[in-house]
N, C-alpha and C positions, 0 to 999 in steps of 0.2 A: 292135862290142863284142868284146873279147878275153877269153876265160875262161882263168884260170890255176889250177893246182893247186900249193899251197905246203905245205911241211912245216917243222917246227922245224929249226933249223940242223943239229943232230946227227942228228935223226930222218931228215933227208933222205938221210943216208948209206945208210939201209936201202934206199930206193927207187933211189937212184943206183947203189948196188952191185948191186942186182937187175938193173938195165938193163945194167950192165957185165958182169955174170955171164953174160949170154946169149952173149957173144962169147968166153968163157973155157972152158977144159976142165979136167977132173979136180978136184983138191982146191979150186982157186981158185973154182970155180963153187959149191962146197958151203959156202963160208964164211958166206954169208948165207942164211937160210931163214926163211920165215914159215909153215912147215908147222903146221897146226892152229890158226893164229891168225885173228883177225877184225880187219880194218882198217875203221875208221869213216871215211867220207868225208863231212865236214861241208859241207853246201850251205846258205849263209845266206839262202836264198830259199824260197818256197813250192813244194810239189810241183806239177809240171805246167808250170812255167815253162821258159825257155830254158836256164838253168844247170842246173836239175834234169834236164832231158831230156839235156843234154850229159853229165852225170855218169852217169846210168843207162845211156847208150849205152856209155860207156867202162869202167864198173865191171867187167863180165865180162872185158874185155881185160886189165885190171890183174890180175885174179884168175888169168887164164891164163898171163901172162908173168912175174909176180913169182915169185921162187924160193919153192918150197913151196906154191904155189897157194893163198894165203889166201882166205878169204871176204871180199869187199869189199861193205860195206853202206852205202848212201847214207842219210844222216840229215839231214832238213830242219830248220833252225833259223832261220826267218824272223823279221824284225822290225828296226826301226830302219834301214831301207834297206840291210840286210845287215850293219850294224855289230854287231847283237846276237849273231848266230851267230859272227861273226869274233872278237868279244871273248871269246866262250866258248871258241873254239879256242885263242886266245892264252893263256887262263888254265888250260886243262885238258890241252893236248897235252903228252905226255911225249916225251923223246928216244929213243923206241923204234920210230918209224915206224908205229905202229898207229893214228894219227889224222892224216888229211890234210884239206886245206881247198880247196874250189873257190870262186873269186871271179870277179867281173866288174868292169867299169868302175864299177858302183854301189858297189863296195867300195874301189876305188882313189881315186875322187874325194873322198870324205869325208876320207880320210887326207891327200891332197895339199892340200885346202882348209882343213885345220885344224878339222874338225867336232869339237865337244867330246864327242861320243858315242864317239869312237874311243879304244880302249884297246889297240891293237895296233901293232906296229912291224915294218915290212917288212924291216928290216935283220936281224931275228932269223930270217928264213925263207929257204929256197932254192926257186927255181922248179923244179918237176919236169917240167911240160909246159904247153903253151899251145895254144889253138885259136881261130882267127878266126871270128867270126859276123857276120851282117848285121842290119840293122834296117830296118823298114818303117813309114812314116807313113801312117795311114789317115784318110780324111775321110768325112763323111756324104754319101750319094748326092745329097742335096738341092743340093749345090754344082754338080752337073753335070759333074764331072771324069770323063773316061773312061780316063785313063792319065797317065803322067809328062809327056807332051807338053803336057798342059793345065795344068800346075802354075802357069804365069804367071797363070792366071785368079784365083788366090788373092790377088794383089796388090790392095790397096785394100779388101779385105774385113776385117771385124772377126772374128777367130778366137778360139776358146777352146781352151786346151790343158790336159788333165788330166795332172798330173805327180806323181811320187813325191816330188820335192823338188829344191831348187836344187843340192844336192851329190850327187845321184844320177846315173845314166847319162843321165838326161834332159838333162843339161848339153849333150850333143852336139846333139840336135835344137834345143834352145833357141838355141844359137849359130848353128845352121844357119838358123833362122828369121830371125835378125838379119842374117845375111849376105845372105839373099834379100829383105831389106827387107819382111818380112811384119808386119802389125799383129796381134800375138798377146797375148791376156790369159792369163797362166799361173796355174793354180789348183793349189796344192801340197797334198799330204797324201793323195793317192790311192794305193792299193795296186797291185801288179803285175797283169799280165794273167791269171796263173794263178788268182787269187782273184776274178776278175771285177770288179776295181775300176776298170776304164777305162770311163767313160761315153761313149756315142756320141750324146748329145744335149746341147744347150747353149743359151745365150742366142740367138746369131745363127747361128753355124755352129761346128762342133767338129772339131778335128784331134787325133788320138791316135796314139801309137806303140806298137808291139808287137814284141818281138824275134822274129826268124825262127828256126825250129828250127836248131840248130847243124849245120854241115857235118861230115862224118865225116873229112875230111882237109884239111890246110892248103892254101890257095890264095890267090894274090894277085889273082885275078880277081874281078870283081863277082859276088856269090854269089846273085843273083836271076835265074834263067833267064827270058828273055822280058821282062825289065824293065830299063829304062835307069837308070843312076845319075843323081843330081842334076846332076853336072857334064856328063855326056854328053848330058843333055837340054837343055843350054844355060843352066842356072840355077846359076851357080857363082861 
C-alpha cells in the first residue's frame, strides 16, 4: 500500500514552494509563509489505522519544515471505503494550501474502477509526497501454520476472507489469492482494522489482512524484518 498526500492544483503551490524555500535564502524564502495558520490533514479512514498512523507520524514534520511552522491537525473522515472523506476534500478544499489529503490504495482503486461513490478527480490535484507501506495476511492458529514457509498448506482448504469491498485495497490480496490458486470465499462489507471490524473466526477457516504500521522512510526492500515475502517463500 502506498500512501499519498494530495492538494488542490493551486493549493499545492503552497507546500511545493515551502519545500523549495528550504533551499533558498533571503527574500525568496519569505515569499510563502503559513505563520499563524492551521493546516487540516484529511485522512479518510478511522483513527488508529495505517494511514492515520502514517499521517500522525508526519504531521509534526510538516509543521516543522513548512514555512511559518503552521499547526498541522489530522482530521479523520472515514466512510465509504475512504471515498466519503475524499469527496469532502474535493468539495471543500480551497486553493490556499490549508487543507491536504492523505490517501491509500483504498482511495485509488475506487477511482480507477469507476466506483459510483467517487466524486473526486485526481487530475485536479498534485502529489506532495508518498510513502510505501506493507501488508500482512493473518490466519487462525487452528490451521497450523507456523510461518510463510507453511503457506502452501492453505491450498485445497476452504477459506473465508473478511473484506472492506471489491474496490478497496483488498483487491491486492484478492488477486494474490487467485495467483496462489487458493479457494477463498470473500465476504464484503467489513470495516478496517482500526475499528475492530476484521473477524478472526469463520465457517471453516479464516484469513484476514491488516496493514502494517507505515515505515518512516522510503525503501524498496521488503518491509517486514524476519518475514519472507510471498515470492521469496516460493509461492509466486
